[in-house]
PDB file of N, CA, C and O in Angstrom:
ATOM      1  N   UNK A   1      90.091  95.546  78.645  1.00  0.00           N
ATOM      2  CA  UNK A   1      90.057  95.417  80.042  1.00  0.00           C
ATOM      3  C   UNK A   1      88.923  94.235  80.177  1.00  0.00           C
ATOM      4  O   UNK A   1      87.812  94.375  79.666  1.00  0.00           O
ATOM      5  N   UNK A   2      89.236  93.257  80.788  1.00  0.00           N
ATOM      6  CA  UNK A   2      88.439  92.269  81.317  1.00  0.00           C
ATOM      7  C   UNK A   2      87.737  92.508  82.444  1.00  0.00           C
ATOM      8  O   UNK A   2      88.044  93.452  83.172  1.00  0.00           O
ATOM      9  N   UNK A   3      86.531  91.543  82.772  1.00  0.00           N
ATOM     10  CA  UNK A   3      85.972  91.712  84.065  1.00  0.00           C
ATOM     11  C   UNK A   3      86.913  91.602  85.332  1.00  0.00           C
ATOM     12  O   UNK A   3      86.719  92.306  86.323  1.00  0.00           O
ATOM     13  N   UNK A   4      87.985  90.646  85.247  1.00  0.00           N
ATOM     14  CA  UNK A   4      88.686  90.315  86.204  1.00  0.00           C
ATOM     15  C   UNK A   4      89.771  91.395  86.555  1.00  0.00           C
ATOM     16  O   UNK A   4      90.320  91.491  87.653  1.00  0.00           O
ATOM     17  N   UNK A   5      90.003  92.212  85.438  1.00  0.00           N
ATOM     18  CA  UNK A   5      90.898  93.277  85.557  1.00  0.00           C
ATOM     19  C   UNK A   5      90.280  94.533  86.459  1.00  0.00           C
ATOM     20  O   UNK A   5      90.963  95.212  87.225  1.00  0.00           O
ATOM     21  N   UNK A   6      88.954  94.698  86.235  1.00  0.00           N
ATOM     22  CA  UNK A   6      88.098  95.590  86.874  1.00  0.00           C
ATOM     23  C   UNK A   6      88.054  95.365  88.393  1.00  0.00           C
ATOM     24  O   UNK A   6      88.113  96.292  89.201  1.00  0.00           O
ATOM     25  N   UNK A   7      87.951  94.127  88.711  1.00  0.00           N
ATOM     26  CA  UNK A   7      87.464  93.622  90.185  1.00  0.00           C
ATOM     27  C   UNK A   7      88.844  93.461  91.001  1.00  0.00           C
ATOM     28  O   UNK A   7      88.847  93.122  92.185  1.00  0.00           O
ATOM     29  N   UNK A   8      89.906  93.705  90.339  1.00  0.00           N
ATOM     30  CA  UNK A   8      91.167  93.575  91.207  1.00  0.00           C
ATOM     31  C   UNK A   8      91.308  94.664  92.217  1.00  0.00           C
ATOM     32  O   UNK A   8      90.991  95.817  91.927  1.00  0.00           O
ATOM     33  N   UNK A   9      91.755  94.354  93.347  1.00  0.00           N
ATOM     34  CA  UNK A   9      92.095  95.139  94.320  1.00  0.00           C
ATOM     35  C   UNK A   9      93.389  95.962  94.044  1.00  0.00           C
ATOM     36  O   UNK A   9      94.343  95.252  93.725  1.00  0.00           O
ATOM     37  N   UNK A  10      93.659  97.425  94.102  1.00  0.00           N
ATOM     38  CA  UNK A  10      94.714  98.141  93.669  1.00  0.00           C
ATOM     39  C   UNK A  10      95.867  97.632  94.682  1.00  0.00           C
ATOM     40  O   UNK A  10      95.660  97.415  95.876  1.00  0.00           O
ATOM     41  N   UNK A  11      96.877  97.503  94.155  1.00  0.00           N
ATOM     42  CA  UNK A  11      98.108  97.004  95.088  1.00  0.00           C
ATOM     43  C   UNK A  11      98.467  98.062  95.979  1.00  0.00           C
ATOM     44  O   UNK A  11      98.507  99.202  95.515  1.00  0.00           O
ATOM     45  N   UNK A  12      98.773  97.842  97.360  1.00  0.00           N
ATOM     46  CA  UNK A  12      99.111  98.722  98.305  1.00  0.00           C
ATOM     47  C   UNK A  12     100.580  99.051  97.978  1.00  0.00           C
ATOM     48  O   UNK A  12     101.414  98.215  97.631  1.00  0.00           O
ATOM     49  N   UNK A  13     100.797 100.394  98.132  1.00  0.00           N
ATOM     50  CA  UNK A  13     101.977 101.016  98.156  1.00  0.00           C
ATOM     51  C   UNK A  13     102.467 101.713  99.369  1.00  0.00           C
ATOM     52  O   UNK A  13     101.629 102.211 100.121  1.00  0.00           O
ATOM     53  N   UNK A  14     103.805 101.810  99.659  1.00  0.00           N
ATOM     54  CA  UNK A  14     104.358 102.453 100.759  1.00  0.00           C
ATOM     55  C   UNK A  14     105.059 103.452 100.170  1.00  0.00           C
ATOM     56  O   UNK A  14     105.718 103.139  99.178  1.00  0.00           O
ATOM     57  N   UNK A  15     105.083 104.785 100.607  1.00  0.00           N
ATOM     58  CA  UNK A  15     105.979 105.707 100.246  1.00  0.00           C
ATOM     59  C   UNK A  15     106.996 106.094 101.426  1.00  0.00           C
ATOM     60  O   UNK A  15     106.715 106.418 102.580  1.00  0.00           O
ATOM     61  N   UNK A  16     107.951 106.002 100.967  1.00  0.00           N
ATOM     62  CA  UNK A  16     109.324 106.251 101.847  1.00  0.00           C
ATOM     63  C   UNK A  16     110.396 107.236 101.205  1.00  0.00           C
ATOM     64  O   UNK A  16     111.076 106.994 100.208  1.00  0.00           O
ATOM     65  N   UNK A  17     110.410 108.261 101.885  1.00  0.00           N
ATOM     66  CA  UNK A  17     111.492 109.432 101.408  1.00  0.00           C
ATOM     67  C   UNK A  17     111.140 109.768  99.838  1.00  0.00           C
ATOM     68  O   UNK A  17     112.031 110.073  99.044  1.00  0.00           O
ATOM     69  N   UNK A  18     109.897 109.692  99.506  1.00  0.00           N
ATOM     70  CA  UNK A  18     109.499 110.042  98.030  1.00  0.00           C
ATOM     71  C   UNK A  18     109.538 108.956  97.222  1.00  0.00           C
ATOM     72  O   UNK A  18     109.293 109.178  96.036  1.00  0.00           O
ATOM     73  N   UNK A  19     109.809 107.704  97.579  1.00  0.00           N
ATOM     74  CA  UNK A  19     109.992 106.675  96.718  1.00  0.00           C
ATOM     75  C   UNK A  19     108.724 105.686  97.118  1.00  0.00           C
ATOM     76  O   UNK A  19     108.478 105.440  98.299  1.00  0.00           O
ATOM     77  N   UNK A  20     107.971 105.162  96.070  1.00  0.00           N
ATOM     78  CA  UNK A  20     106.968 104.110  96.220  1.00  0.00           C
ATOM     79  C   UNK A  20     107.253 102.742  96.034  1.00  0.00           C
ATOM     80  O   UNK A  20     107.680 102.393  94.934  1.00  0.00           O
ATOM     81  N   UNK A  21     107.106 102.002  96.825  1.00  0.00           N
ATOM     82  CA  UNK A  21     107.266 100.430  96.988  1.00  0.00           C
ATOM     83  C   UNK A  21     105.849  99.830  96.979  1.00  0.00           C
ATOM     84  O   UNK A  21     104.898 100.279  97.619  1.00  0.00           O
ATOM     85  N   UNK A  22     105.836  98.912  96.285  1.00  0.00           N
ATOM     86  CA  UNK A  22     104.679  98.330  96.110  1.00  0.00           C
ATOM     87  C   UNK A  22     104.597  96.829  96.987  1.00  0.00           C
ATOM     88  O   UNK A  22     105.440  95.952  96.798  1.00  0.00           O
ATOM     89  N   UNK A  23     103.540  96.681  97.901  1.00  0.00           N
ATOM     90  CA  UNK A  23     103.683  95.715  98.831  1.00  0.00           C
ATOM     91  C   UNK A  23     102.844  94.175  98.333  1.00  0.00           C
ATOM     92  O   UNK A  23     101.872  94.234  97.580  1.00  0.00           O
ATOM     93  N   UNK A  24     103.226  93.209  98.719  1.00  0.00           N
ATOM     94  CA  UNK A  24     102.671  92.048  98.382  1.00  0.00           C
ATOM     95  C   UNK A  24     101.239  92.053  98.488  1.00  0.00           C
ATOM     96  O   UNK A  24     100.701  92.793  99.312  1.00  0.00           O
ATOM     97  N   UNK A  25     100.412  91.130  97.565  1.00  0.00           N
ATOM     98  CA  UNK A  25      99.003  91.090  97.569  1.00  0.00           C
ATOM     99  C   UNK A  25      98.649  90.345  99.025  1.00  0.00           C
ATOM    100  O   UNK A  25      97.761  90.756  99.773  1.00  0.00           O
ATOM    101  N   UNK A  26      99.453  89.234  99.291  1.00  0.00           N
ATOM    102  CA  UNK A  26      98.998  88.267 100.446  1.00  0.00           C
ATOM    103  C   UNK A  26      99.129  89.195 101.806  1.00  0.00           C
ATOM    104  O   UNK A  26     100.157  89.846 101.992  1.00  0.00           O
ATOM    105  N   UNK A  27      98.071  89.220 102.714  1.00  0.00           N
ATOM    106  CA  UNK A  27      98.142  89.764 103.957  1.00  0.00           C
ATOM    107  C   UNK A  27      99.170  89.334 104.783  1.00  0.00           C
ATOM    108  O   UNK A  27      99.954  90.091 105.356  1.00  0.00           O
ATOM    109  N   UNK A  28      99.173  87.844 104.862  1.00  0.00           N
ATOM    110  CA  UNK A  28     100.022  87.122 105.644  1.00  0.00           C
ATOM    111  C   UNK A  28     101.665  87.581 105.249  1.00  0.00           C
ATOM    112  O   UNK A  28     102.513  87.817 106.109  1.00  0.00           O
ATOM    113  N   UNK A  29     101.859  87.635 104.060  1.00  0.00           N
ATOM    114  CA  UNK A  29     103.366  87.840 103.655  1.00  0.00           C
ATOM    115  C   UNK A  29     103.603  89.206 104.073  1.00  0.00           C
ATOM    116  O   UNK A  29     104.740  89.400 104.504  1.00  0.00           O
ATOM    117  N   UNK A  30     102.726  90.329 104.053  1.00  0.00           N
ATOM    118  CA  UNK A  30     102.892  91.706 104.617  1.00  0.00           C
ATOM    119  C   UNK A  30     103.130  91.613 106.007  1.00  0.00           C
ATOM    120  O   UNK A  30     104.050  92.262 106.503  1.00  0.00           O
ATOM    121  N   UNK A  31     102.394  90.869 106.707  1.00  0.00           N
ATOM    122  CA  UNK A  31     102.602  90.925 107.973  1.00  0.00           C
ATOM    123  C   UNK A  31     104.081  90.090 108.450  1.00  0.00           C
ATOM    124  O   UNK A  31     104.849  90.419 109.354  1.00  0.00           O
ATOM    125  N   UNK A  32     104.157  89.202 107.748  1.00  0.00           N
ATOM    126  CA  UNK A  32     105.500  88.303 108.124  1.00  0.00           C
ATOM    127  C   UNK A  32     106.861  89.373 107.581  1.00  0.00           C
ATOM    128  O   UNK A  32     107.931  89.396 108.188  1.00  0.00           O
ATOM    129  N   UNK A  33     106.642  90.033 106.616  1.00  0.00           N
ATOM    130  CA  UNK A  33     107.842  91.027 106.528  1.00  0.00           C
ATOM    131  C   UNK A  33     107.931  92.011 107.369  1.00  0.00           C
ATOM    132  O   UNK A  33     109.068  92.306 107.737  1.00  0.00           O
ATOM    133  N   UNK A  34     106.850  92.740 107.872  1.00  0.00           N
ATOM    134  CA  UNK A  34     106.680  93.655 109.007  1.00  0.00           C
ATOM    135  C   UNK A  34     107.438  93.167 110.278  1.00  0.00           C
ATOM    136  O   UNK A  34     108.343  93.813 110.806  1.00  0.00           O
ATOM    137  N   UNK A  35     106.996  92.012 110.699  1.00  0.00           N
ATOM    138  CA  UNK A  35     107.380  91.412 111.953  1.00  0.00           C
ATOM    139  C   UNK A  35     108.895  90.955 111.742  1.00  0.00           C
ATOM    140  O   UNK A  35     109.659  91.041 112.703  1.00  0.00           O
ATOM    141  N   UNK A  36     109.413  90.408 110.357  1.00  0.00           N
ATOM    142  CA  UNK A  36     110.827  90.110 110.429  1.00  0.00           C
ATOM    143  C   UNK A  36     111.684  91.495 110.262  1.00  0.00           C
ATOM    144  O   UNK A  36     112.847  91.467 110.668  1.00  0.00           O
ATOM    145  N   UNK A  37     111.170  92.725 109.678  1.00  0.00           N
ATOM    146  CA  UNK A  37     112.042  93.831 109.708  1.00  0.00           C
ATOM    147  C   UNK A  37     112.158  94.323 111.055  1.00  0.00           C
ATOM    148  O   UNK A  37     113.233  94.635 111.567  1.00  0.00           O
ATOM    149  N   UNK A  38     110.745  94.406 111.772  1.00  0.00           N
ATOM    150  CA  UNK A  38     111.030  94.727 113.233  1.00  0.00           C
ATOM    151  C   UNK A  38     112.102  94.153 114.100  1.00  0.00           C
ATOM    152  O   UNK A  38     112.896  94.747 114.829  1.00  0.00           O
ATOM    153  N   UNK A  39     111.934  92.634 113.828  1.00  0.00           N
ATOM    154  CA  UNK A  39     112.758  91.761 114.689  1.00  0.00           C
ATOM    155  C   UNK A  39     114.181  92.158 114.289  1.00  0.00           C
ATOM    156  O   UNK A  39     114.972  92.536 115.154  1.00  0.00           O
ATOM    157  N   UNK A  40     114.483  92.092 113.161  1.00  0.00           N
ATOM    158  CA  UNK A  40     115.794  92.430 112.575  1.00  0.00           C
ATOM    159  C   UNK A  40     116.217  93.639 112.939  1.00  0.00           C
ATOM    160  O   UNK A  40     117.397  93.732 113.279  1.00  0.00           O
ATOM    161  N   UNK A  41     115.426  94.750 112.950  1.00  0.00           N
ATOM    162  CA  UNK A  41     115.887  95.975 113.573  1.00  0.00           C
ATOM    163  C   UNK A  41     116.315  95.947 115.087  1.00  0.00           C
ATOM    164  O   UNK A  41     117.281  96.606 115.472  1.00  0.00           O
ATOM    165  N   UNK A  42     115.626  95.229 115.866  1.00  0.00           N
ATOM    166  CA  UNK A  42     116.129  95.102 117.322  1.00  0.00           C
ATOM    167  C   UNK A  42     117.504  94.410 117.381  1.00  0.00           C
ATOM    168  O   UNK A  42     118.237  94.559 118.358  1.00  0.00           O
ATOM    169  N   UNK A  43     117.820  93.704 116.393  1.00  0.00           N
ATOM    170  CA  UNK A  43     118.994  93.195 116.487  1.00  0.00           C
ATOM    171  C   UNK A  43     120.011  93.858 115.672  1.00  0.00           C
ATOM    172  O   UNK A  43     120.946  93.317 115.081  1.00  0.00           O
ATOM    173  N   UNK A  44     119.674  95.240 115.723  1.00  0.00           N
ATOM    174  CA  UNK A  44     120.769  96.117 114.991  1.00  0.00           C
ATOM    175  C   UNK A  44     122.202  96.227 115.181  1.00  0.00           C
ATOM    176  O   UNK A  44     123.016  96.736 114.411  1.00  0.00           O
ATOM    177  N   UNK A  45     122.407  95.672 116.327  1.00  0.00           N
ATOM    178  CA  UNK A  45     123.747  95.793 116.792  1.00  0.00           C
ATOM    179  C   UNK A  45     124.582  94.727 116.139  1.00  0.00           C
ATOM    180  O   UNK A  45     125.804  94.734 116.291  1.00  0.00           O
ATOM    181  N   UNK A  46     123.946  93.771 115.387  1.00  0.00           N
ATOM    182  CA  UNK A  46     124.644  92.753 114.637  1.00  0.00           C
ATOM    183  C   UNK A  46     124.943  93.329 113.137  1.00  0.00           C
ATOM    184  O   UNK A  46     124.368  94.301 112.646  1.00  0.00           O
ATOM    185  N   UNK A  47     125.971  92.526 112.491  1.00  0.00           N
ATOM    186  CA  UNK A  47     126.484  92.886 111.235  1.00  0.00           C
ATOM    187  C   UNK A  47     125.259  92.729 110.380  1.00  0.00           C
ATOM    188  O   UNK A  47     124.427  91.877 110.693  1.00  0.00           O
ATOM    189  N   UNK A  48     125.067  93.576 109.203  1.00  0.00           N
ATOM    190  CA  UNK A  48     124.091  93.671 108.113  1.00  0.00           C
ATOM    191  C   UNK A  48     122.666  94.005 108.346  1.00  0.00           C
ATOM    192  O   UNK A  48     121.908  94.444 107.481  1.00  0.00           O
ATOM    193  N   UNK A  49     122.303  93.719 109.808  1.00  0.00           N
ATOM    194  CA  UNK A  49     120.973  94.191 110.226  1.00  0.00           C
ATOM    195  C   UNK A  49     121.052  95.686 110.709  1.00  0.00           C
ATOM    196  O   UNK A  49     122.125  96.067 111.175  1.00  0.00           O
ATOM    197  N   UNK A  50     120.077  96.490 110.639  1.00  0.00           N
ATOM    198  CA  UNK A  50     120.238  97.520 111.498  1.00  0.00           C
ATOM    199  C   UNK A  50     119.053  98.201 111.946  1.00  0.00           C
ATOM    200  O   UNK A  50     117.933  97.780 111.655  1.00  0.00           O
ATOM    201  N   UNK A  51     119.252  99.282 112.672  1.00  0.00           N
ATOM    202  CA  UNK A  51     118.291  99.926 113.544  1.00  0.00           C
ATOM    203  C   UNK A  51     117.240 100.782 112.539  1.00  0.00           C
ATOM    204  O   UNK A  51     116.183 101.296 112.905  1.00  0.00           O
ATOM    205  N   UNK A  52     117.689 100.797 111.452  1.00  0.00           N
ATOM    206  CA  UNK A  52     116.860 101.596 110.278  1.00  0.00           C
ATOM    207  C   UNK A  52     115.520 100.563 109.919  1.00  0.00           C
ATOM    208  O   UNK A  52     114.579 100.992 109.251  1.00  0.00           O
ATOM    209  N   UNK A  53     115.549  99.241 110.410  1.00  0.00           N
ATOM    210  CA  UNK A  53     114.754  98.315 109.875  1.00  0.00           C
ATOM    211  C   UNK A  53     113.504  98.468 110.834  1.00  0.00           C
ATOM    212  O   UNK A  53     112.434  98.070 110.372  1.00  0.00           O
ATOM    213  N   UNK A  54     113.507  98.906 111.893  1.00  0.00           N
ATOM    214  CA  UNK A  54     112.504  98.841 112.948  1.00  0.00           C
ATOM    215  C   UNK A  54     111.231  99.750 112.186  1.00  0.00           C
ATOM    216  O   UNK A  54     110.143  99.319 111.803  1.00  0.00           O
ATOM    217  N   UNK A  55     111.711 101.009 112.118  1.00  0.00           N
ATOM    218  CA  UNK A  55     110.503 102.014 111.524  1.00  0.00           C
ATOM    219  C   UNK A  55     109.986 101.482 110.088  1.00  0.00           C
ATOM    220  O   UNK A  55     108.867 101.833 109.716  1.00  0.00           O
ATOM    221  N   UNK A  56     110.612 100.817 109.444  1.00  0.00           N
ATOM    222  CA  UNK A  56     110.086 100.217 108.109  1.00  0.00           C
ATOM    223  C   UNK A  56     109.013  99.080 108.601  1.00  0.00           C
ATOM    224  O   UNK A  56     107.848  98.950 108.227  1.00  0.00           O
ATOM    225  N   UNK A  57     109.691  98.354 109.479  1.00  0.00           N
ATOM    226  CA  UNK A  57     108.721  97.076 109.700  1.00  0.00           C
ATOM    227  C   UNK A  57     107.391  97.736 110.339  1.00  0.00           C
ATOM    228  O   UNK A  57     106.278  97.353 109.977  1.00  0.00           O
ATOM    229  N   UNK A  58     107.547  98.638 111.201  1.00  0.00           N
ATOM    230  CA  UNK A  58     106.179  99.265 111.854  1.00  0.00           C
ATOM    231  C   UNK A  58     105.582  99.879 110.709  1.00  0.00           C
ATOM    232  O   UNK A  58     104.364  99.699 110.709  1.00  0.00           O
ATOM    233  N   UNK A  59     106.013 100.562 109.698  1.00  0.00           N
ATOM    234  CA  UNK A  59     105.372 101.187 108.705  1.00  0.00           C
ATOM    235  C   UNK A  59     104.600 100.187 107.842  1.00  0.00           C
ATOM    236  O   UNK A  59     103.604 100.572 107.230  1.00  0.00           O
ATOM    237  N   UNK A  60     105.040  98.852 107.763  1.00  0.00           N
ATOM    238  CA  UNK A  60     104.439  97.677 107.024  1.00  0.00           C
ATOM    239  C   UNK A  60     103.403  97.320 107.680  1.00  0.00           C
ATOM    240  O   UNK A  60     102.333  97.259 107.075  1.00  0.00           O
ATOM    241  N   UNK A  61     103.463  97.016 109.001  1.00  0.00           N
ATOM    242  CA  UNK A  61     102.601  96.565 109.973  1.00  0.00           C
ATOM    243  C   UNK A  61     101.407  97.693 110.145  1.00  0.00           C
ATOM    244  O   UNK A  61     100.271  97.235 110.262  1.00  0.00           O
ATOM    245  N   UNK A  62     101.535  98.869 110.166  1.00  0.00           N
ATOM    246  CA  UNK A  62     100.572  99.866 110.019  1.00  0.00           C
ATOM    247  C   UNK A  62      99.524  99.843 109.133  1.00  0.00           C
ATOM    248  O   UNK A  62      98.423 100.356 109.334  1.00  0.00           O
ATOM    249  N   UNK A  63      99.913  99.174 108.033  1.00  0.00           N
ATOM    250  CA  UNK A  63      98.590  99.020 106.993  1.00  0.00           C
ATOM    251  C   UNK A  63      97.753  97.814 107.372  1.00  0.00           C
ATOM    252  O   UNK A  63      96.737  97.583 106.717  1.00  0.00           O
ATOM    253  N   UNK A  64      98.148  96.929 108.507  1.00  0.00           N
ATOM    254  CA  UNK A  64      97.516  95.755 108.599  1.00  0.00           C
ATOM    255  C   UNK A  64      96.792  95.799 110.192  1.00  0.00           C
ATOM    256  O   UNK A  64      95.782  95.176 110.518  1.00  0.00           O
ATOM    257  N   UNK A  65      97.503  96.599 110.961  1.00  0.00           N
ATOM    258  CA  UNK A  65      96.825  96.700 112.203  1.00  0.00           C
ATOM    259  C   UNK A  65      96.358  97.965 112.774  1.00  0.00           C
ATOM    260  O   UNK A  65      97.232  98.828 112.850  1.00  0.00           O
ATOM    261  N   UNK A  66      95.294  98.255 113.157  1.00  0.00           N
ATOM    262  CA  UNK A  66      94.651  99.563 113.458  1.00  0.00           C
ATOM    263  C   UNK A  66      95.557 100.200 114.607  1.00  0.00           C
ATOM    264  O   UNK A  66      95.817 101.401 114.530  1.00  0.00           O
ATOM    265  N   UNK A  67      96.028  99.470 115.628  1.00  0.00           N
ATOM    266  CA  UNK A  67      96.714 100.137 116.784  1.00  0.00           C
ATOM    267  C   UNK A  67      98.041 100.541 116.154  1.00  0.00           C
ATOM    268  O   UNK A  67      98.419 101.660 116.500  1.00  0.00           O
ATOM    269  N   UNK A  68      98.789  99.924 115.357  1.00  0.00           N
ATOM    270  CA  UNK A  68     100.099 100.505 114.929  1.00  0.00           C
ATOM    271  C   UNK A  68      99.669 101.609 113.912  1.00  0.00           C
ATOM    272  O   UNK A  68     100.280 102.668 114.053  1.00  0.00           O
ATOM    273  N   UNK A  69      98.775 101.572 112.956  1.00  0.00           N
ATOM    274  CA  UNK A  69      98.235 102.667 112.248  1.00  0.00           C
ATOM    275  C   UNK A  69      97.784 103.908 112.927  1.00  0.00           C
ATOM    276  O   UNK A  69      97.854 105.001 112.366  1.00  0.00           O
ATOM    277  N   UNK A  70      97.289 103.740 114.212  1.00  0.00           N
ATOM    278  CA  UNK A  70      96.818 105.048 114.874  1.00  0.00           C
ATOM    279  C   UNK A  70      98.033 105.666 115.355  1.00  0.00           C
ATOM    280  O   UNK A  70      98.154 106.887 115.257  1.00  0.00           O
ATOM    281  N   UNK A  71      99.267 104.703 116.043  1.00  0.00           N
ATOM    282  CA  UNK A  71     100.361 105.650 116.664  1.00  0.00           C
ATOM    283  C   UNK A  71     101.193 106.220 115.279  1.00  0.00           C
ATOM    284  O   UNK A  71     101.808 107.279 115.400  1.00  0.00           O
ATOM    285  N   UNK A  72     101.208 105.524 113.989  1.00  0.00           N
ATOM    286  CA  UNK A  72     101.948 106.214 112.815  1.00  0.00           C
ATOM    287  C   UNK A  72     101.004 107.563 112.544  1.00  0.00           C
ATOM    288  O   UNK A  72     101.610 108.613 112.334  1.00  0.00           O
ATOM    289  N   UNK A  73      99.800 107.577 112.541  1.00  0.00           N
ATOM    290  CA  UNK A  73      99.367 108.669 112.298  1.00  0.00           C
ATOM    291  C   UNK A  73      99.419 109.843 113.197  1.00  0.00           C
ATOM    292  O   UNK A  73      99.492 110.999 112.780  1.00  0.00           O
ATOM    293  N   UNK A  74      99.379 109.507 114.449  1.00  0.00           N
ATOM    294  CA  UNK A  74      99.603 110.489 115.417  1.00  0.00           C
ATOM    295  C   UNK A  74     101.179 110.979 115.320  1.00  0.00           C
ATOM    296  O   UNK A  74     101.432 112.165 115.531  1.00  0.00           O
ATOM    297  N   UNK A  75     102.141 110.128 115.026  1.00  0.00           N
ATOM    298  CA  UNK A  75     103.266 110.409 114.680  1.00  0.00           C
ATOM    299  C   UNK A  75     103.410 111.595 113.597  1.00  0.00           C
ATOM    300  O   UNK A  75     104.063 112.622 113.782  1.00  0.00           O
ATOM    301  N   UNK A  76     102.700 111.280 112.459  1.00  0.00           N
ATOM    302  CA  UNK A  76     102.821 111.904 111.282  1.00  0.00           C
ATOM    303  C   UNK A  76     102.214 113.474 111.538  1.00  0.00           C
ATOM    304  O   UNK A  76     102.626 114.451 110.913  1.00  0.00           O
ATOM    305  N   UNK A  77     101.201 113.520 112.532  1.00  0.00           N
ATOM    306  CA  UNK A  77     100.543 114.810 112.880  1.00  0.00           C
ATOM    307  C   UNK A  77     101.564 115.687 113.830  1.00  0.00           C
ATOM    308  O   UNK A  77     101.784 116.890 113.685  1.00  0.00           O
ATOM    309  N   UNK A  78     102.091 114.904 114.746  1.00  0.00           N
ATOM    310  CA  UNK A  78     103.016 115.625 115.586  1.00  0.00           C
ATOM    311  C   UNK A  78     104.322 116.215 114.759  1.00  0.00           C
ATOM    312  O   UNK A  78     104.747 117.356 114.937  1.00  0.00           O
ATOM    313  N   UNK A  79     104.891 115.279 113.837  1.00  0.00           N
ATOM    314  CA  UNK A  79     105.925 115.658 112.838  1.00  0.00           C
ATOM    315  C   UNK A  79     105.414 116.882 112.182  1.00  0.00           C
ATOM    316  O   UNK A  79     105.978 117.951 112.415  1.00  0.00           O
ATOM    317  N   UNK A  80     104.513 116.831 111.474  1.00  0.00           N
ATOM    318  CA  UNK A  80     104.129 118.026 110.594  1.00  0.00           C
ATOM    319  C   UNK A  80     103.943 119.569 111.387  1.00  0.00           C
ATOM    320  O   UNK A  80     104.247 120.691 110.981  1.00  0.00           O
ATOM    321  N   UNK A  81     103.276 119.101 112.764  1.00  0.00           N
ATOM    322  CA  UNK A  81     103.092 120.391 113.431  1.00  0.00           C
ATOM    323  C   UNK A  81     104.524 120.874 113.849  1.00  0.00           C
ATOM    324  O   UNK A  81     104.764 122.081 113.825  1.00  0.00           O
ATOM    325  N   UNK A  82     105.432 120.020 114.211  1.00  0.00           N
ATOM    326  CA  UNK A  82     106.859 120.434 114.572  1.00  0.00           C
ATOM    327  C   UNK A  82     107.485 121.109 113.493  1.00  0.00           C
ATOM    328  O   UNK A  82     108.183 122.107 113.675  1.00  0.00           O
ATOM    329  N   UNK A  83     107.266 120.603 112.355  1.00  0.00           N
ATOM    330  CA  UNK A  83     108.071 121.358 111.194  1.00  0.00           C
ATOM    331  C   UNK A  83     107.587 122.698 110.781  1.00  0.00           C
ATOM    332  O   UNK A  83     108.357 123.513 110.272  1.00  0.00           O
ATOM    333  N   UNK A  84     106.146 122.983 111.017  1.00  0.00           N
ATOM    334  CA  UNK A  84     105.839 124.232 110.778  1.00  0.00           C
ATOM    335  C   UNK A  84     106.120 125.389 111.838  1.00  0.00           C
ATOM    336  O   UNK A  84     105.632 125.383 112.968  1.00  0.00           O
ATOM    337  N   UNK A  85     106.872 126.275 111.397  1.00  0.00           N
ATOM    338  CA  UNK A  85     107.379 127.692 112.254  1.00  0.00           C
ATOM    339  C   UNK A  85     106.274 128.121 112.921  1.00  0.00           C
ATOM    340  O   UNK A  85     106.399 128.169 114.145  1.00  0.00           O
ATOM    341  N   UNK A  86     105.297 128.426 112.491  1.00  0.00           N
ATOM    342  CA  UNK A  86     104.116 129.070 113.131  1.00  0.00           C
ATOM    343  C   UNK A  86     103.229 128.521 113.906  1.00  0.00           C
ATOM    344  O   UNK A  86     102.474 129.157 114.641  1.00  0.00           O
ATOM    345  N   UNK A  87     103.268 127.004 113.766  1.00  0.00           N
ATOM    346  CA  UNK A  87     102.505 126.062 114.893  1.00  0.00           C
ATOM    347  C   UNK A  87     101.087 125.920 114.050  1.00  0.00           C
ATOM    348  O   UNK A  87     100.318 125.071 114.503  1.00  0.00           O
ATOM    349  N   UNK A  88     100.775 126.432 113.222  1.00  0.00           N
ATOM    350  CA  UNK A  88      99.396 126.258 112.642  1.00  0.00           C
ATOM    351  C   UNK A  88      99.199 124.723 112.154  1.00  0.00           C
ATOM    352  O   UNK A  88     100.187 124.019 111.947  1.00  0.00           O
ATOM    353  N   UNK A  89      98.000 124.280 111.995  1.00  0.00           N
ATOM    354  CA  UNK A  89      97.715 122.950 111.403  1.00  0.00           C
ATOM    355  C   UNK A  89      97.202 122.853 110.125  1.00  0.00           C
ATOM    356  O   UNK A  89      97.256 121.795 109.499  1.00  0.00           O
ATOM    357  N   UNK A  90      96.597 124.092 109.579  1.00  0.00           N
ATOM    358  CA  UNK A  90      96.144 124.179 108.418  1.00  0.00           C
ATOM    359  C   UNK A  90      97.160 124.123 107.271  1.00  0.00           C
ATOM    360  O   UNK A  90      98.308 124.563 107.324  1.00  0.00           O
ATOM    361  N   UNK A  91      96.490 123.430 106.073  1.00  0.00           N
ATOM    362  CA  UNK A  91      97.500 123.461 104.965  1.00  0.00           C
ATOM    363  C   UNK A  91      97.027 124.341 103.839  1.00  0.00           C
ATOM    364  O   UNK A  91      97.668 124.472 102.797  1.00  0.00           O
ATOM    365  N   UNK A  92      95.715 125.024 104.122  1.00  0.00           N
ATOM    366  CA  UNK A  92      95.358 126.091 102.969  1.00  0.00           C
ATOM    367  C   UNK A  92      95.699 127.294 103.345  1.00  0.00           C
ATOM    368  O   UNK A  92      95.477 127.585 104.520  1.00  0.00           O
ATOM    369  N   UNK A  93      96.275 128.228 102.522  1.00  0.00           N
ATOM    370  CA  UNK A  93      96.581 129.452 103.046  1.00  0.00           C
ATOM    371  C   UNK A  93      95.608 130.317 103.257  1.00  0.00           C
ATOM    372  O   UNK A  93      94.631 130.233 102.513  1.00  0.00           O
ATOM    373  N   UNK A  94      95.623 131.356 104.311  1.00  0.00           N
ATOM    374  CA  UNK A  94      94.697 132.088 104.724  1.00  0.00           C
ATOM    375  C   UNK A  94      93.614 131.837 105.506  1.00  0.00           C
ATOM    376  O   UNK A  94      92.591 132.521 105.513  1.00  0.00           O
ATOM    377  N   UNK A  95      93.883 130.573 106.367  1.00  0.00           N
ATOM    378  CA  UNK A  95      92.991 129.987 107.077  1.00  0.00           C
ATOM    379  C   UNK A  95      93.465 129.866 108.611  1.00  0.00           C
ATOM    380  O   UNK A  95      92.734 129.330 109.443  1.00  0.00           O
TER     381      UNK A  95
END
């Protein structure tokens, strides 16, 4: 290992349905990809494009912008609470 390997920032990864995808190192490229996916999803009624692109675009953008990240985290908390039959928020048994 060299000093350059030790100083590298680990690659950002997105997990979608249990699969991990590595995002580009460039912040501008990540923002561009997120915006293009979101706009393409809005045009989902056209052939090839689809409405599935909107949530993926917002997921990519949530790694760059606090406002989008805040809404994503709220959605994840809401979704997990909704999935639990007893309505608890604890992940540890017995609490």
